[in-house]
MARBA-3410 file (N, C-alpha, C, O; in Angstrom, 1 decimal):
56
0.8,-1.2,0.0,0.0,0.0,0.0,0.9,1.3,0.0,0.4,2.3,-0.4 ~ 2.1,1.1,0.5,3.0,2.3,0.5,3.4,2.7,-0.9,3.9,3.8,-1.1 ~ 3.2,1.8,-1.9,3.6,2.2,-3.3,2.6,3.2,-3.9,2.9,3.8,-4.9 ~ 1.4,3.3,-3.2,0.5,4.3,-3.7,0.8,5.7,-3.2,0.2,6.7,-3.7 ~ 1.7,5.8,-2.3,2.1,7.1,-1.8,1.2,7.6,-0.7,0.4,6.9,-0.1
1.3,8.9,-0.4,0.5,9.5,0.7,-1.0,9.6,0.4,-1.8,9.8,1.4 ~ -1.4,9.4,-0.8,-2.8,9.6,-1.1,-3.5,8.2,-1.3,-4.5,8.1,-2.0 ~ -2.9,7.2,-0.7,-3.5,5.8,-0.9,-4.9,5.7,-0.4,-5.7,5.0,-1.1 ~ -5.3,6.3,0.7,-6.6,6.3,1.2,-7.6,6.9,0.2,-8.7,6.3,-0.1 ~ -7.3,8.0,-0.4,-8.1,8.6,-1.4,-8.3,7.8,-2.6,-9.4,7.6,-3.2
-7.2,7.2,-3.1,-7.2,6.4,-4.3,-8.1,5.1,-4.1,-8.9,4.8,-4.9 ~ -7.9,4.5,-2.9,-8.7,3.3,-2.7,-10.1,3.6,-2.5,-11.0,2.8,-2.9 ~ -10.4,4.7,-1.8,-11.8,5.1,-1.6,-12.5,5.4,-3.0,-13.6,5.1,-3.2 ~ -11.7,6.1,-3.9,-12.3,6.4,-5.2,-12.6,5.1,-6.0,-13.6,5.0,-6.6 ~ -11.7,4.1,-5.9,-11.9,2.8,-6.6,-13.1,2.1,-6.0,-14.0,1.5,-6.7
-13.2,2.2,-4.7,-14.4,1.6,-4.0,-15.7,2.2,-4.3,-16.7,1.5,-4.6 ~ -15.7,3.5,-4.4,-16.9,4.3,-4.8,-17.3,3.9,-6.2,-18.5,3.7,-6.5 ~ -16.4,3.8,-7.1,-16.7,3.4,-8.5,-17.3,2.0,-8.6,-18.2,1.8,-9.3 ~ -16.7,1.1,-7.8,-17.2,-0.3,-7.8,-18.6,-0.3,-7.2,-19.5,-1.0,-7.8 ~ -18.9,0.4,-6.2,-20.3,0.5,-5.6,-21.3,1.1,-6.6,-22.4,0.6,-6.8
-20.9,2.2,-7.3,-21.8,2.8,-8.2,-22.0,1.9,-9.4,-23.2,1.8,-9.9 ~ -21.0,1.3,-10.0,-21.2,0.4,-11.1,-22.1,-0.8,-10.7,-22.9,-1.2,-11.5 ~ -21.8,-1.3,-9.6,-22.7,-2.4,-9.1,-24.1,-2.0,-9.0,-25.0,-2.8,-9.3 ~ -24.4,-0.8,-8.5,-25.8,-0.3,-8.4,-26.4,-0.1,-9.7,-27.6,-0.4,-9.9 ~ -25.6,0.4,-10.7,-26.2,0.6,-12.0,-26.5,-0.7,-12.7,-27.5,-0.8,-13.4
-25.6,-1.7,-12.5,-25.9,-3.0,-13.1,-27.1,-3.6,-12.5,-28.0,-4.2,-13.2 ~ -27.3,-3.5,-11.2,-28.4,-4.0,-10.5,-29.7,-3.3,-11.0,-30.7,-4.0,-11.2 ~ -29.7,-2.0,-11.1,-30.8,-1.3,-11.6,-31.2,-1.7,-13.0,-32.4,-1.9,-13.3 ~ -30.3,-1.9,-13.9,-30.5,-2.3,-15.2,-31.2,-3.7,-15.2,-32.1,-4.0,-16.0 ~ -30.6,-4.6,-14.4,-31.2,-6.0,-14.4,-32.6,-6.0,-13.8,-33.5,-6.7,-14.3
-32.8,-5.2,-12.8,-34.2,-5.2,-12.2,-35.2,-4.6,-13.2,-36.3,-5.0,-13.3 ~ -34.8,-3.5,-13.9,-35.7,-2.9,-14.9,-35.9,-3.9,-16.0,-37.1,-3.9,-16.5 ~ -34.9,-4.6,-16.4,-35.1,-5.6,-17.5,-36.2,-6.6,-17.1,-37.0,-7.0,-17.9 ~ -36.1,-7.1,-15.9,-37.0,-8.1,-15.4,-38.5,-7.5,-15.4,-39.4,-8.1,-15.8 ~ -38.6,-6.2,-14.9,-39.9,-5.6,-14.8,-40.5,-5.4,-16.2,-41.7,-5.6,-16.4
-39.6,-5.0,-17.2,-40.1,-4.8,-18.6,-40.6,-6.1,-19.2,-41.6,-6.2,-19.9 ~ -39.8,-7.2,-18.9,-40.2,-8.5,-19.4,-41.6,-8.9,-18.8,-42.4,-9.5,-19.6 ~ -41.8,-8.7,-17.5,-43.0,-9.0,-16.9,-44.2,-8.2,-17.5,-45.2,-8.8,-17.8 ~ -43.9,-6.9,-17.7,-45.0,-6.1,-18.3,-45.3,-6.5,-19.7,-46.5,-6.6,-20.1 ~ -44.3,-6.9,-20.5,-44.5,-7.3,-21.9,-45.3,-8.7,-21.9,-46.2,-8.9,-22.7
-44.9,-9.6,-21.0,-45.6,-10.9,-20.9,-47.1,-10.6,-20.5,-48.0,-11.3,-21.0 ~ -47.3,-9.7,-19.6,-48.7,-9.4,-19.2,-49.5,-8.9,-20.3,-50.7,-9.3,-20.5 ~ -48.9,-8.0,-21.1,-49.6,-7.5,-22.3,-49.9,-8.5,-23.3,-51.0,-8.6,-23.9 ~ -49.0,-9.4,-23.6,-49.2,-10.5,-24.5,-50.2,-11.5,-24.1,-51.0,-12.0,-24.9 ~ -50.3,-11.7,-22.8,-51.4,-12.6,-22.3,-52.8,-12.0,-22.4,-53.7,-12.7,-22.6
-52.8,-10.6,-22.4,-54.1,-10.0,-22.6,-54.5,-9.9,-24.1,-55.5,-9.4,-24.4 ~ -53.6,-10.3,-25.0,-53.9,-10.3,-26.4,-53.3,-9.1,-27.1,-53.6,-8.9,-28.3 ~ -52.5,-8.4,-26.4,-51.9,-7.2,-27.1,-50.5,-7.6,-27.5,-49.6,-7.8,-26.7 ~ -50.3,-7.8,-28.8,-49.0,-8.3,-29.3,-48.1,-7.2,-29.8,-48.5,-6.0,-29.9 ~ -46.9,-7.6,-30.2,-46.0,-6.6,-30.8,-46.2,-6.5,-32.3,-46.5,-7.5,-32.9
-46.2,-5.3,-32.8,-46.4,-5.1,-34.2,-45.2,-5.7,-35.0,-45.4,-6.2,-36.1 ~ -44.0,-5.6,-34.4,-42.9,-6.2,-35.1,-42.9,-7.7,-35.1,-42.1,-8.4,-35.9 ~ -43.7,-8.3,-34.3,-43.8,-9.8,-34.2,-44.7,-10.4,-35.2,-44.8,-11.6,-35.4 ~ -45.6,-9.6,-35.9,-46.5,-10.2,-36.8,-45.8,-10.6,-38.1,-44.9,-9.9,-38.6 ~ -46.3,-11.7,-38.7,-45.7,-12.2,-39.9,-46.6,-12.0,-41.1,-46.3,-12.4,-42.2
-47.7,-11.3,-40.9,-48.7,-11.1,-42.1,-48.3,-10.0,-43.0,-49.0,-9.7,-43.9
END
């Protein structure tokens, strides 16, 4: 840790903050993806389909 110099605490805290923020963003994206899939499945069960999915 001494190789980082006198600012080692700041450097490690910055890396830690980035890791926490990126983890939060990834979790938010995955949760939103799941919610959108559920909403789309609910619409399709009600008979509302996607226009791009029609083959006619």
